[in-house]
N, C-alpha and C positions, 0 to 999 in steps of 0.2 A: 863105863869105867867108874870105879869107886872114887869118892871124893877124898881129898887130903884133909886130915883133921888135926886140930890142935885144941886141946881142952874141949873136945867134942864139938868144935866149931867148924862148919863146912867152909874150907878155904881152898877149894880146888883151883880157883882162878890164879893163885900164886904161881902155878906151874906153867901158865900160858905165856906166849910171846906177845909182843906189842901188836903185831899184825892180827893175832887172834882177838885180842881185846878190842881193837879198832872195829873189826867185823861185828863182834858181839855188841859193841856200843851202838852201832848203827841199827842193829836188829832190835836191841832194847829200846832205843829212842823211838823208833817207828811203831813197834808193837805195843808199847806201854799205853799209848793213848788211843790206839785203835781197838775195837772190840773183838780182838782175836787172841788175847793172852800173851803177854811178853814172857812170862815164866815158862809157858809151854815151848815157845820158840828157843828160849835160852837153854832149855833142857834137850830139845830134839836136835837142833842144828849141830851142837858139839858131838852128839851121839852119832849123827850121820857122817860127820867129817872125821870121826875117830879122835876127837879132842877130849881132854879132861873136862868133866862136868864142872863149870865154874862155881856152882854151889848157890844155895839160897841166900847166903849173906851177900854175895856179889850182886845178885838180882835185886835184893832189898835196897842196897846202897845206890845202885844204878837208877832206882826209882826217883832219886833226888833230881835226876835230869828232867823228869816230867814236871817236877815241882818248879824248876827254873823256867821251863818252857811255858807252863800255865801262868806263872807270875808275870812273865814278859808279855804274853799274848793278851791276858785278861787284866792287865794292870789298871785300866780305867775302871773296870767293874769292881776290882778288889778295893781300890781307893775309895770308890763311891760307897761300897759296902761298909768299909771301916768308918768313914766320916759320917755316913748316915746313922750307923749304930751309935756312935759317940753322941751325936746330936740328939738322937732319940732318948738316950739315957739321961742326958743333961736336961732336956726339956720335957721328959716324961711323955714322949709321944711314941708309945710302944706299937702304934699301928703303922709306923714308918716301914716302907718296903724293904729298905736296906737292913733295918734291924730284924725284921721278920725272916729275911733270907739268912742272915748270920745265925739267928736262933735255929733255923731249920738245919743248917749245915752242922751246927754244934750237936743238935739232937741226933742227926743221922750218923754222926761219927762215933757216938757212944757204943753201939753194938760191936763194931769191928775192933774198937779199942779194948773192950772187955774180952772179946773172943781171942784177940791176938795175945793178950797177957795169959789167958787160960791155956792156950795151945802153943805157947812160945817154944817149949822144949820139943814138941812134936814137929813143929814147922821148920825149925832151924838146925835140928840135930843132924849129924852125919848120917847118910843113907836114910833120910826120912822117907817113910813109905808113901807119903803124899807126892813125892817127886818120881814115883814109879811111872814109866811111860804109858802103861795100860790105863792108869788112873787119869792121866792127862788126855789120852785119846777119848775115853768115855766122857770126861767132862766137856771136851770140845763138842762132841756130838749132842749131848744134852743141851748145852747152851745154844747150839745152832737151832735146835727144835724150838726152844723157848723164844728165841729172837724171831723165828719165823711166825710163831703164834702171835707175838706182839704186833708184828707188821700186819697180820691178817685182821686182827680185831680192833686195833687202836684207831682213834679218830683224828689224831694230830691237831688238837684244838687249843690246848692250854699252853701258857707261858710260865716262866720261872716266877714272875710276879704273882701268879695265882697259886703258888706252892703253899699248901697247908702243912701244919705240923705232922698230921697223920701220914701225908704223902711222903714227907721227909723221913719219917720213921720206917716206912715200908721200903723206901730206896736204901736206907741205911742197913736194914736187915738183909736186903739182897746183896749189899756190899760184903757182908760176912762170908758169903760163898766164895768170894775171890781169894780167900786164904787157901783154897784148893787149887793147885796149879792146873791150868787149862780152862778155868772158868773165866778169868779176866775181870779185873776191877771195873774198868770202863764198860765192858760188855754186860756185866751183871747189873750195874746201876743204870745204864742206858736202857736195857731191856725192861727193868722195873718201871722206869719213868715212862716208857712207851705204853706199857700196860695201863698206866694211869692217864693215858690220853694226852701226853705232852707232845708238842711238835718235835720233830726229830732234832733240829738244831738246838731247841730249848732243852731237850733231854740231855744232849751232849754237853751243853753249857753247864747245867747243874751237875752233871757227872764230873766234869773237870774241876769245878769249884769245890765240890764235895771231896774230891781227892786230895786237896791241899793239906788238911790236917792229918789225914790217914797216912799219906806218903811221907810227910814231914816226920811224924812220930816213928814210923817203921824204919825210915832211912837213918834218922839220928840214933835210934836205938841200936841198929846194926853197927853204925860207926863207933858207938860207945863200946859195944861188945868186941869189935875188932881191935879197938885201941888197947883193951885189956888183954888181947891175945898176943901182944908184943910182936907185931908184924915187922918185917924188915922195911927199910926205906924204899927199896926197889918195889916191894909189894904195894906200898902206899902210892908210889908213882904210877903203877899200873892202874890202880883205882882212879886216881885223878885224871889220867889220860882217858880212860873209858868214860868217865863222867862228862868230860868236855865233848867228846864225840857224840855221846848219847844226847846231850842237851841240844846240840845243833840239830840232830835228827828228829828229836821230839818236837821242836818248834816247827819244823817243816811239816811234820805229821799232823799237828793240831791245826795248822793253817789249812792244809789240804782237806782234812776231815770236816771242818766247819763249812767250808765252801761246798764240799760234796753233799753234805746232808741238807743244805739249803735247796738243793735241786733234785736229789735222788733219794731212794729208799736205802735201807740197810740190807737188802737182799744179797748183794755181792758178798757181804761179810757172812751171811747165813750159809751160802754155798761154799765159801772158802773154809769156814769152820767145819762144816759137814765133811767135805772131802779130806781136809787135814786130819780130822779125828778118825775117819774110817780107814784111811791109809796107815795111820799110826797104829791103830788096833791090829790091822792086818800084818803090819811089819813085826809087831811084838809076838803075835800068835804064830807066825811062821819062822820066828827066830832071827829075822834080819836085824832087828834091834832088840837089845836087852836092857 
């Protein structure tokens, strides 16, 4: 179904009921932090159920749920990172681990910030070609293959404390690919970190911390755009409801993923992404989904 538009802003979610928003909130919360692409699921599930596409603006704002979950789960890491950075600057101890990690996150955020600005009209416009189901299916398959290669060749030896600026830049460049629905921000950054031989749980940790500025900027930018779209109070209440549901789901997802990666590999996500992508491509090619 085509999205509802106002000033060329994708606001399809405004036509959905609260029960639809609740389901999409759970899906968004779980898939945003797993390496399986929340945007893909937020596009495919409504298509399967015959619902209106909620739109890219809704997906971007719902990412703030992941921000809330990461802040809550990694609160000690974040406080240590901030306090360590401040002390490093005050005492000019620039070899401090916290300061170096903060610098790495800042550097890694620059590529997606620049790309997001450059491609903003393409990403968030109504009927964006990047939200095409075939694009999402192909992206899912490609990322499944890359994640599989990462698992096959990486040695799982390094920790976040050993992150170099060049490593951060590489992961940051990989994050840019997440602007394509189906790639997954956590999936692209996790895969890149695995290729750099980080331990699985350490790769996930850096991926989540790296997502803080990117998710904040994207979510707040969309809130600003929607604010100027003069949405109704009911529409804002829909957004707020979805955000609460997604935040709870995201915290559960991050808790489960961190414990999973401490014991197991990412192969289940590889197979899931591959099957998801292949079935989606088949559904589009046969006309089941459009």
